[in-house]
KOLFIFI-696650 format. One record per residue: residue in one letter; x, z, y of N, C-alpha, C in turn. Coordinates in pm, whole numbers. Each point is the difference from the previous one (the first is absolute). Layout:
REM residues N
[rec 'A'; [X; Z; Y]; [X; Z; Y]; [X; Z; Y]] ...
***
This chain:
REM residues 235
[rec 'X'; [-1827; -242; 2062]; [-27; -59; -132]; [96; -100; -42]] [rec 'X'; [53; -82; 85]; [105; -85; -37]; [128; 59; -55]] [rec 'X'; [21; 125; 58]; [119; 84; -41]; [-20; 41; -140]] [rec 'X'; [-122; 42; -31]; [-34; 51; -144]; [17; -121; -100]] [rec 'X'; [-53; -116; 35]; [17; -115; -94]; [142; -36; -18]] [rec 'X'; [71; 13; 111]; [149; -40; -12]; [74; 96; -83]] [rec 'X'; [-24; 131; 10]; [67; 99; -73]; [-43; -5; -152]] [rec 'X'; [-136; -37; -20]; [-48; -16; -136]; [82; -117; -62]] [rec 'X'; [16; -106; 70]; [78; -105; -60]; [143; 30; -32]] [rec 'X'; [63; 82; 91]; [135; 42; -24]; [12; 88; -117]] [rec 'X'; [-94; 97; -13]; [-2; 94; -111]; [-20; -67; -131]] [rec 'X'; [-101; -96; -1]; [-36; -73; -121]; [118; -85; -51]] [rec 'X'; [69; -68; 100]; [107; -85; -41]; [115; 81; -48]] [rec 'X'; [24; 126; 53]; [99; 86; -38]; [-23; 49; -146]] [rec 'X'; [-124; 40; -31]; [-20; 65; -136]; [-4; -106; -105]] [rec 'X'; [-43; -124; 39]; [-6; -110; -105]; [135; -62; -18]] [rec 'X'; [95; 0; 98]; [124; -59; -8]; [113; 96; -46]] [rec 'X'; [-27; 126; 12]; [106; 91; -38]; [19; 19; -148]] [rec 'X'; [-100; -31; -80]; [15; 11; -144]; [98; -100; -58]] [rec 'X'; [-6; -127; 46]; [108; -100; -54]; [143; 44; 37]] [rec 'X'; [16; 87; 104]; [136; 42; 43]; [22; 132; -83]] [rec 'X'; [-93; 77; -17]; [18; 135; -70]; [31; -18; -151]] [rec 'X'; [-60; -108; -62]; [18; -12; -144]; [142; -36; -39]] [rec 'X'; [64; -105; 65]; [138; -25; -33]; [97; 117; 44]] [rec 'X'; [-37; 65; 108]; [82; 104; 49]; [-3; 117; -108]] [rec 'X'; [-120; 30; -57]; [-4; 106; -99]; [81; -46; -121]] [rec 'X'; [-17; -117; -46]; [68; -47; -122]; [146; 10; 18]] [rec 'X'; [52; -53; 115]; [149; 6; 29]; [44; 153; 6]] [rec 'X'; [-78; 75; 60]; [41; 146; 18]; [18; 61; -133]] [rec 'X'; [-106; -10; -82]; [0; 65; -134]; [110; -45; -90]] [rec 'X'; [-10; -142; -17]; [97; -56; -96]; [146; 12; 50]] [rec 'X'; [22; -31; 124]; [137; 2; 51]; [60; 151; 3]] [rec 'X'; [-81; 88; 34]; [44; 142; 9]; [27; 50; -144]] [rec 'X'; [-96; -20; -90]; [13; 45; -132]; [118; -70; -72]] [rec 'X'; [16; -125; 21]; [122; -69; -66]; [126; 54; 62]] [rec 'X'; [0; 14; 128]; [123; 45; 63]; [40; 139; -31]] [rec 'X'; [-94; 95; -4]; [25; 137; -42]; [38; 12; -143]] [rec 'X'; [-67; -80; -91]; [17; -3; -140]; [139; -46; -39]] [rec 'X'; [58; -92; 77]; [133; -56; -30]; [113; 40; 94]] [rec 'X'; [-31; 103; 84]; [98; 49; 97]; [116; 65; -67]] [rec 'X'; [-19; 51; -115]; [113; 67; -70]; [110; -90; -39]] [rec 'X'; [-40; -128; -19]; [106; -101; -37]; [32; -87; 124]] [rec 'X'; [-36; 41; 116]; [21; -58; 132]; [-65; -133; 19]] [rec 'X'; [-75; -48; -105]; [-78; -133; 23]; [-119; 33; 91]] [rec 'X'; [-56; 112; -9]; [-114; 35; 76]; [19; 18; 155]] [rec 'X'; [124; 27; 35]; [33; 9; 142]; [-23; -134; 74]] [rec 'X'; [53; -112; -35]; [-38; -117; 71]; [-141; -43; -17]] [rec 'X'; [-65; 40; -117]; [-140; -27; -10]; [-84; 80; 107]] [rec 'X'; [37; 116; 16]; [-76; 82; 105]; [28; -71; 137]] [rec 'X'; [128; -37; 27]; [23; -74; 127]; [-80; -123; 23]] [rec 'X'; [-11; -75; -115]; [-84; -124; 9]; [-147; 28; 14]] [rec 'X'; [-45; 114; -57]; [-144; 41; 20]; [-27; 39; 151]] [rec 'X'; [96; 69; 55]; [-23; 43; 138]; [9; -120; 95]] [rec 'X'; [85; -101; -32]; [14; -117; 82]; [-139; -89; -8]] [rec 'X'; [-52; -3; -126]; [-124; -72; -19]; [-121; 63; 71]] [rec 'X'; [2; 134; 11]; [-99; 72; 58]; [-8; -13; 161]] [rec 'X'; [115; -34; 51]; [1; -25; 144]; [-91; -116; 44]] [rec 'X'; [-5; -99; -79]; [-92; -114; 36]; [-144; 42; -13]] [rec 'X'; [-36; 64; -107]; [-136; 39; -14]; [-46; 111; 96]] [rec 'X'; [99; 86; 35]; [-35; 102; 103]; [-21; -70; 131]] [rec 'X'; [74; -100; 29]; [-13; -74; 126]; [-140; -68; 6]] [rec 'X'; [-39; -55; -105]; [-140; -55; -12]; [-106; 104; 24]] [rec 'X'; [20; 118; -68]; [-104; 100; 22]; [3; 59; 137]] [rec 'X'; [118; 11; 59]; [14; 58; 143]; [-70; -99; 101]] [rec 'X'; [13; -132; -28]; [-56; -100; 98]; [-156; 10; 14]] [rec 'X'; [-61; 63; -107]; [-148; 11; 2]; [-48; 125; 76]] [rec 'X'; [91; 92; 36]; [-43; 128; 55]; [-50; -6; 137]] [rec 'X'; [63; -79; 89]; [-32; -4; 138]; [-148; -29; 26]] [rec 'X'; [-62; -97; -67]; [-144; -28; 29]; [-92; 117; -42]] [rec 'X'; [42; 74; -98]; [-85; 112; -40]; [19; 119; 79]] [rec 'X'; [123; 41; 36]; [36; 115; 81]; [-11; -21; 149]] [rec 'X'; [-20; -127; 33]; [-12; -38; 150]; [121; 39; 77]] [rec 'X'; [118; -6; -54]; [121; 17; 70]; [119; -62; -69]] [rec 'X'; [102; -42; 74]; [111; -64; -60]; [86; 92; -97]] [rec 'X'; [36; -58; -100]; [77; 78; -105]; [140; -38; 15]] [rec 'X'; [108; 85; 26]; [136; -29; 16]; [65; -42; -134]] [rec 'X'; [90; -84; 13]; [77; -43; -122]; [81; 113; -44]] [rec 'X'; [33; 18; -128]; [85; 115; -45]; [148; -19; 21]] [rec 'X'; [63; 106; -6]; [152; -7; 12]; [54; 11; -137]] [rec 'X'; [67; -105; -47]; [71; 2; -131]; [140; 29; 20]] [rec 'X'; [62; 89; -75]; [136; 26; 4]; [90; -117; -32]] [rec 'X'; [98; -27; 70]; [90; -110; -31]; [139; 53; -38]] [rec 'X'; [74; -85; -86]; [125; 37; -46]; [100; 0; 124]] [rec 'X'; [110; 69; -13]; [100; -4; 106]; [60; -138; 17]] [rec 'X'; [59; -23; 112]; [74; -128; 28]; [112; -19; -94]] [rec 'X'; [3; -120; -59]; [111; -30; -91]; [-30; 50; -148]] [rec 'X'; [-115; 50; -23]; [-29; 46; -139]; [-8; -124; -91]] [rec 'X'; [29; 36; -133]; [-4; -109; -95]; [-148; -39; -33]] [rec 'X'; [-12; -118; -66]; [-132; -42; -38]; [-73; 100; -92]] [rec 'X'; [73; 61; -88]; [-58; 96; -87]; [-53; 124; 77]] [rec 'X'; [79; 45; 94]; [-33; 105; 84]; [-120; -27; 72]] [rec 'X'; [-12; -110; 65]; [-130; -45; 77]; [-111; 0; -95]] [rec 'X'; [20; -47; -124]; [-112; -9; -85]; [-56; 130; -46]] [rec 'X'; [89; 101; -12]; [-40; 134; -40]; [-41; 91; 115]] [rec 'X'; [9; -49; 123]; [-23; 84; 115]; [-151; 53; -3]] [rec 'X'; [-103; -74; -47]; [-141; 46; 3]; [-22; 125; -73]] [rec 'X'; [97; 30; -95]; [-8; 119; -80]; [18; 128; 84]] [rec 'X'; [63; -15; 119]; [18; 117; 88]; [-92; -12; 111]] [rec 'X'; [-105; -88; 8]; [-82; -24; 117]; [-130; 63; -27]] [rec 'X'; [-44; 89; 83]; [-122; 75; -8]; [-121; -88; 4]] [rec 'X'; [-7; -90; 99]; [-106; -96; 14]; [-26; -82; -129]] [rec 'X'; [102; -41; -57]; [-9; -76; -123]; [-74; 73; -123]] [rec 'X'; [32; 132; -4]; [-71; 81; -95]; [-145; 31; 36]] [rec 'X'; [-24; 9; 132]; [-140; 21; 43]; [-78; -130; -29]] [rec 'X'; [58; -116; 7]; [-72; -129; -41]; [-32; 14; -149]] [rec 'X'; [84; 49; -83]; [-20; 13; -146]; [-122; 99; -18]] [rec 'X'; [-4; 110; 67]; [-100; 101; -7]; [-129; -59; 43]] [rec 'X'; [-7; -84; 103]; [-119; -67; 46]; [-57; -95; -103]] [rec 'X'; [93; -74; -76]; [-48; -89; -106]; [-74; 71; -109]] [rec 'X'; [38; 132; -13]; [-69; 72; -114]; [-128; 64; 42]] [rec 'X'; [1; 67; 113]; [-126; 70; 42]; [-106; -85; 76]] [rec 'X'; [49; -113; 46]; [-97; -85; 68]; [-84; -70; -96]] [rec 'X'; [41; -26; -123]; [-80; -87; -98]; [-132; 52; -27]] [rec 'X'; [-25; 128; -29]; [-137; 49; -31]; [-94; -14; 125]] [rec 'X'; [59; 25; 120]; [-84; -20; 123]; [-39; -140; 21]] [rec 'X'; [101; -90; -28]; [-29; -143; 23]; [-107; -51; -106]] [rec 'X'; [4; 46; -119]; [-100; -34; -104]; [-135; 53; 46]] [rec 'X'; [-14; 120; 43]; [-130; 56; 42]; [-43; -69; 125]] [rec 'X'; [73; -28; 97]; [-45; -63; 118]; [-40; -147; -27]] [rec 'X'; [77; -71; -92]; [-41; -132; -33]; [-137; -9; -74]] [rec 'X'; [-19; 96; -96]; [-123; 0; -76]; [-126; 35; 101]] [rec 'X'; [22; 95; 75]; [-109; 49; 95]; [-29; -120; 102]] [rec 'X'; [98; -56; 60]; [-32; -105; 95]; [-62; -114; -57]] [rec 'X'; [45; -48; -117]; [-58; -112; -70]; [-138; 23; -39]] [rec 'X'; [-28; 115; -69]; [-131; 25; -53]; [-102; 37; 103]] [rec 'X'; [45; 66; 113]; [-93; 32; 106]; [-40; -133; 77]] [rec 'X'; [100; -76; 30]; [-31; -130; 72]; [-101; -81; -90]] [rec 'X'; [34; -8; -136]; [-92; -82; -85]; [-134; 58; -4]] [rec 'X'; [-17; 131; -12]; [-136; 62; -11]; [-70; -18; 130]] [rec 'X'; [64; 12; 109]; [-64; -16; 135]; [-56; -138; 14]] [rec 'X'; [85; -103; -29]; [-38; -137; 25]; [-119; -35; -98]] [rec 'X'; [22; 51; -129]; [-110; -34; -105]; [-133; 49; 35]] [rec 'X'; [-1; 123; 56]; [-130; 62; 28]; [-61; -52; 123]] [rec 'X'; [76; -35; 101]; [-49; -54; 122]; [-66; -137; -26]] [rec 'X'; [59; -77; -89]; [-44; -137; -22]; [-91; -8; -129]] [rec 'X'; [-43; 118; -51]; [-77; -3; -119]; [-129; -79; 6]] [rec 'X'; [-71; -1; 109]; [-126; -84; -1]; [33; -150; -26]] [rec 'X'; [120; -47; 20]; [24; -149; -19]; [14; -33; -141]] [rec 'X'; [48; 98; -82]; [17; -44; -135]; [-69; 93; -103]] [rec 'X'; [-92; 88; 49]; [-74; 96; -94]; [-82; -74; -98]] [rec 'X'; [-53; -118; 36]; [-93; -79; -87]; [77; -50; -111]] [rec 'X'; [136; -26; 5]; [79; -41; -112]; [8; 115; -103]] [rec 'X'; [18; 128; 48]; [7; 106; -86]; [-132; 32; -71]] [rec 'X'; [-109; -15; 77]; [-130; 27; -65]; [-36; -106; -105]] [rec 'X'; [38; -121; 16]; [-19; -96; -94]; [80; 18; -131]] [rec 'X'; [121; 50; 20]; [89; 19; -108]; [-36; 119; -89]] [rec 'X'; [-72; 97; 67]; [-38; 128; -68]; [-149; 14; -22]] [rec 'X'; [-65; -107; 3]; [-151; -8; -21]; [-69; 78; 110]] [rec 'X'; [41; -5; 120]; [-74; 60; 116]; [32; 139; 27]] [rec 'X'; [98; 62; -72]; [29; 139; 31]; [153; 13; 30]] [rec 'X'; [27; 52; 130]; [146; 12; 33]; [26; 154; 15]] [rec 'X'; [-92; 80; -32]; [28; 149; 8]; [-38; 64; 135]] [rec 'X'; [-8; -75; 102]; [-32; 62; 128]; [-152; 40; 12]] [rec 'X'; [-71; -70; -85]; [-143; 43; 13]; [-34; 143; -31]] [rec 'X'; [85; 68; -83]; [-19; 137; -30]; [14; 90; 126]] [rec 'X'; [94; -41; 77]; [28; 69; 127]; [-99; -25; 102]] [rec 'X'; [-45; -130; 15]; [-102; -33; 103]; [-131; 65; -39]] [rec 'X'; [-32; 6; -130]; [-129; 62; -48]; [15; 156; 32]] [rec 'X'; [105; 65; -14]; [7; 136; 27]; [-8; 31; 150]] [rec 'X'; [45; -92; 80]; [-11; 5; 147]; [-144; -35; 39]] [rec 'X'; [-79; -58; -76]; [-125; -39; 36]; [-14; -136; 66]] [rec 'X'; [101; -79; -20]; [7; -134; 56]; [-51; -111; -86]] [rec 'X'; [-36; 40; -121]; [-45; -104; -94]; [118; -67; -75]] [rec 'X'; [-25; -107; -64]; [101; -69; -82]; [11; -143; 37]] [rec 'X'; [-27; -35; 129]; [6; -140; 40]; [147; -40; 27]] [rec 'X'; [15; -128; 17]; [133; -52; 26]; [49; 43; 135]] [rec 'X'; [-92; 11; 95]; [31; 47; 136]; [47; 144; 3]] [rec 'X'; [-74; 85; -84]; [41; 140; -11]; [144; 20; -52]] [rec 'X'; [25; -73; -111]; [140; 11; -52]; [101; -51; 85]] [rec 'X'; [-29; -110; 75]; [102; -53; 98]; [24; 87; 111]] [rec 'X'; [-114; 67; 47]; [19; 107; 115]; [78; 106; -37]] [rec 'X'; [-12; 54; -119]; [73; 116; -45]; [145; -39; -21]] [rec 'X'; [32; -115; -46]; [134; -42; -17]; [73; -18; 135]] [rec 'X'; [-74; -62; 91]; [57; -24; 138]; [26; 136; 66]] [rec 'X'; [-91; 94; -19]; [13; 124; 53]; [122; 77; -49]] [rec 'X'; [27; -15; -128]; [121; 54; -62]; [122; -64; 57]] [rec 'X'; [-14; -126; 22]; [120; -79; 50]; [39; 50; 139]] [rec 'X'; [-107; 21; 83]; [21; 44; 139]; [74; 130; 0]] [rec 'X'; [-41; 90; -92]; [64; 141; -5]; [144; -25; -44]] [rec 'X'; [28; -80; -99]; [139; -22; -41]; [78; -70; 112]] [rec 'X'; [-62; -84; 70]; [72; -72; 110]; [38; 103; 112]] [rec 'X'; [-95; 93; 25]; [35; 98; 101]; [119; 98; -42]] [rec 'X'; [7; 29; -129]; [104; 89; -55]; [132; -79; -27]] [rec 'X'; [-11; -136; 1]; [117; -74; -37]; [126; 29; 91]] [rec 'X'; [-20; -10; 130]; [116; 22; 82]; [64; 141; -18]] [rec 'X'; [-84; 102; -17]; [47; 134; -13]; [72; 24; -133]] [rec 'X'; [-60; -61; -110]; [64; 20; -131]; [138; -73; -2]] [rec 'X'; [4; -120; 41]; [116; -77; -1]; [108; 56; 96]] [rec 'X'; [-41; 53; 121]; [97; 59; 92]; [65; 120; -67]] [rec 'X'; [-74; 83; -68]; [50; 117; -64]; [111; -37; -100]] [rec 'X'; [-33; -89; -88]; [104; -53; -102]; [117; -48; 63]] [rec 'X'; [-25; -89; 103]; [110; -68; 62]; [92; 96; 71]] [rec 'X'; [-52; 92; 72]; [72; 101; 76]; [90; 82; -96]] [rec 'X'; [-59; 44; -115]; [73; 82; -94]; [113; -75; -60]] [rec 'X'; [-15; -122; -38]; [107; -77; -50]; [104; -35; 103]] [rec 'X'; [-43; -30; 115]; [95; -32; 107]; [75; 110; 47]] [rec 'X'; [-58; 116; 8]; [79; 123; 45]; [106; 30; -105]] [rec 'X'; [-32; -16; -127]; [112; 16; -97]; [105; -100; 13]] [rec 'X'; [-31; -127; 28]; [101; -101; 26]; [83; 21; 114]] [rec 'X'; [-54; 54; 105]; [72; 25; 127]; [94; 120; -29]] [rec 'X'; [-40; 99; -69]; [84; 114; -32]; [114; -34; -85]] [rec 'X'; [-8; -91; -89]; [110; -38; -96]; [81; -121; 43]] [rec 'X'; [-76; -105; 63]; [70; -121; 30]; [63; -8; 139]] [rec 'X'; [-34; 89; 88]; [53; 3; 133]; [53; 142; 38]] [rec 'X'; [39; 80; -97]; [55; 133; 31]; [129; -8; 78]] [rec 'X'; [94; -96; -43]; [126; -7; 61]; [4; -129; 74]] [rec 'X'; [-53; 6; 126]; [-12; -130; 77]; [139; -39; 63]] [rec 'X'; [5; -108; 62]; [127; -41; 63]; [31; 94; 120]] [rec 'X'; [-104; 46; 62]; [25; 88; 120]; [69; 136; -42]] [rec 'X'; [-19; 34; -125]; [68; 125; -46]; [144; -16; -42]] [rec 'X'; [50; -134; 1]; [131; -22; -44]; [104; 50; 101]] [rec 'X'; [112; 59; -47]; [98; 38; 99]; [75; -111; 61]] [rec 'X'; [52; 19; 122]; [61; -111; 73]; [149; -14; -40]] [rec 'X'; [54; 88; -79]; [143; -3; -21]; [31; -54; -147]] [rec 'X'; [-98; -74; -50]; [26; -68; -136]; [-93; 58; -99]] [rec 'X'; [5; -47; -127]; [-90; 41; -98]; [20; 150; -39]] [rec 'X'; [-96; 60; -50]; [-8; 136; -39]; [96; 15; -122]] [rec 'X'; [91; 97; 1]; [94; 18; -104]; [-22; 139; -65]] [rec 'X'; [-17; 7; -123]; [-13; 126; -72]; [128; 8; -94]] [rec 'X'; [86; 93; 9]; [126; -2; -68]; [-20; 8; -150]] [rec 'X'; [-94; 80; -47]; [-5; 18; -147]; [-57; -128; -62]] [rec 'X'; [-103; -63; 71]; [-65; -118; -56]; [104; -123; 3]] [rec 'X'; [74; -8; 113]; [92; -105; 6]; [114; 20; -101]] [rec 'X'; [38; 119; -35]; [92; 26; -97]; [-49; -41; -143]] [rec 'X'; [-128; 24; -24]; [-59; -37; -129]; [-9; -150; -13]] [rec 'X'; [-31; -77; 103]; [-4; -140; -1]; [144; -58; -32]] [rec 'X'; [101; 60; 63]; [136; -45; -30]; [37; 34; -145]] [rec 'X'; [-48; 108; -51]; [38; 30; -138]; [-73; -101; -93]] [rec 'X'; [-128; -30; 25]; [-67; -103; -81]; [64; -132; 4]] [rec 'X'; [54; -34; 122]; [63; -128; 30]; [121; -7; -90]] [rec 'X'; [76; 107; -7]; [124; -2; -80]; [-36; -12; -148]] [rec 'X'; [-103; 70; -49]; [-38; -2; -137]; [-44; -142; -42]] [rec 'X'; [-82; -69; 89]; [-36; -130; -30]; [99; -98; 6]] [rec 'X'; [110; 15; 84]; [110; -89; 6]; [98; 13; -114]] [rec 'X'; [-10; 123; -64]; [100; 26; -104]; [-25; -82; -124]] 
***
């Protein structure tokens, strides 16, 4: 039982805290990528894309740090490509454009947002409804006074044959709250696992353990493109 409550707390914290990370990540992804691609023909967009990829590294790290508690396993840090020794500042700045993990971070910022919104809304509303129904007998009298003695539950209690007393309405509300409380760990676990699995697939695809031991990964065509962009920007 203690394990269930502990996991419920971890899943709830993940779903409620991932939205504040997913929102700026989505905004940076959409605006940065659109602005970069739209102005790439005049070479202004190239450094904009690099800046966007750099900015997403921090948000990706924040999102990655949440995954361990949900997935119950450590998440390896990613391997980011580094510029060759002695490379110029501009070359180091543009290196993320040839880095696969940097582009996976950008993809995560796009596809993670709808899942984060859904998980946040479900977690917040389910928790609120569960607490509200379980503690309904404590404040139901306020509702009855404000609506002239009718809170709507009496229709259900009469249909069940329980009458329309305060006790009957309270019992029905608490019963509903118990059902929601039993389903709460399952529902939140499903949403948390779905979102966390996506995060692990995109944010930890290229871990440090996958990095070669003889230096950064070099792709000739991509390196040549970065060199060409550097020469154009310096001209």
